[in-house]
Phi, psi and omega in degrees: 000143181266120176260115194284325182298127179290133182300329185245035181277196181060035184296322183297317178298311185298313184281338173299319179296313183293320181297315182298321179295319181297319181293322180293326186283308182185082185299325188274351184287157179296321182296317179296321179294322177292323177297316178297321178296321177298318178299318179297314178299317181300312181295337176269006179065023175262078192287328179297315178292327176299316178302314180300316182292316179296320180297321177294320179299318180292321179300325182275336180207106185267015185255000186256108179303325184295333178294318179292322178296315179300316178298319179301316183291329174292320176298323178302314181295336177270001180078012181264073190289323179295318175299320179298315181296323178299317180294323177294324176301318178296318180299317182287334173296324179283325183212098185287354180239037181270109184299317182296327180292318178292323175301312180297319178301318178299317179298317180295319179297324175298315180300329180271007182061024178261075192288326180295315178291331175298313180299317179299319180295317179294323177298319178297318179299318180293326180293343181265014183284347179056044178063014175250129180242116180222202185300320179299317182292322177296321178298318179295318176301320179302312179293322179300321179298322177298316179297320178296317180296314182289334180278355180090004178270070188294324181298316180293321178298318179299318179297318181293316178296327178295320176301313181294323178291325180296330178263008176059044178262116181048059190303309184300313182295323183280334169297318179297312183291322176294323175300319177297318179296317176300320183299310182287342177272004174087009180258081183299319183298313180294323179298312181297325179294318178293319179297326178296322178294326181299309186276355173292333177294125183296342179266009179301128185272166172304320182298324179294320175300318180295323178297316179296317177305312183299316181297311181294319181296320182299328182259018169088006180266066187296320182297311179295322181298313182295328178300323179293324177294315180298319180295323180299320182289335183257357186276349179068034181293138176087150180270351177221163182296125175259086186299323182294311180298317179296320178300318177297317181298314178297325178300312181292334176278358180065024173266080191289335178294307178293327178299313181298315181302311182290321182290325175295322176296320178294321178297318179296336178271013176065033173269104188296330180299337179298327178299321179299313183283331172297320176300319179294321178296312180298322178295318180294331180265007174086008180265078185294330180295309179294324179299311180298322179298314179297315181297318180294321177296322180294318181301324181303325181263341185223069186289350181252013178274111183293331183299321183292323176294325177297316180296316178296321178297320179295323177298313180294325178296316179296327180278354181085009179268076190293321180297318178294320178300315181300319179300316179295315181297319182288326175296320177298319179295324180285349180288341180081013180280105184291330181296331182260356188301318183299308181297317181297318181295317179296313183292327175298315180298315183292329179293321175299326177294316177298328179280002180066020175266077190291327179297312179294322178300317178299316180298317181294319179291324178298316178294320180297314182294325177298324180276328184229068185295344182281352183277093184294328179297320179293323178298317179296319180296321180295317178298322178295317182296333178297338181271353183267000000 
């Protein structure tokens, strides 16, 4: 299932808090200036330089919890979660009641698939609200719901999303996410009703239709899923042709001719993601040479996208080049792309099985099932591996 909220989102909210604190403390100091430079680098997605600037700020002034929090979030974007957690520890040593630090700790725990500790961190953050509920608290609830959903506590996630919907916080996104929670909890009727609310919004994007399609398709509701794709194409979303979104929709509808036409137009418009989906189209039509070419071109501009490594690994797996496939899956896992982590982890485990390394395959599947207990296919595969 696709969870749309970015795990490390709400940067403007987070850094507005940190910036204001920095200005209050010592705008003219070198440490504050380095912290501000780090924020600027971070917002420009230059996370390595952000780390350097935050580290310099800390070297010059080790008394500011927000500097450690900022450094932690930059480490998160680089996939260095243990380093991030260490920095949050330093922040909490300085201020054991820092709400932003507990929020950040929860986000890092989600990245580490430590959902129970993530929930505990978010609960601690909420307890520090001092009876005031505002945007920060809604944001923390939002993240807590993700941890609840990922931990398999679907009933609790539904309750949290209902709270957020009652206060009309990010209504469209939370109808979608609550619909996903209903879906995995086995309540198809409630899920479909929530998805209906999502697309009732006149601003519902092609991507939201695609998200609903992905969720329904994953749980076997192909007919309902395909209807959302068809509706997206006939709803007239957007004031101009969105070739990339249309190309994705045609790809999922297996209309590879129209998918190629639209994706090539998107590629000509310098939308790099089009290369990824062109690769998928070529792969689906059996043209592995063109598929690999598209994927390699995509990697040049997007080296941290785990999905493309997954696609290249699948091509090598199909060709019987298991060692090369394993390298791609493991490179994808090291990229820190959480959206692709589930598929990459599963494919890494299955590749060890193809390599006849059954012990490692068992270990990988055991870890995978611990993180994704709802995947019944993986559970069956693990049970089979126990006999080998």
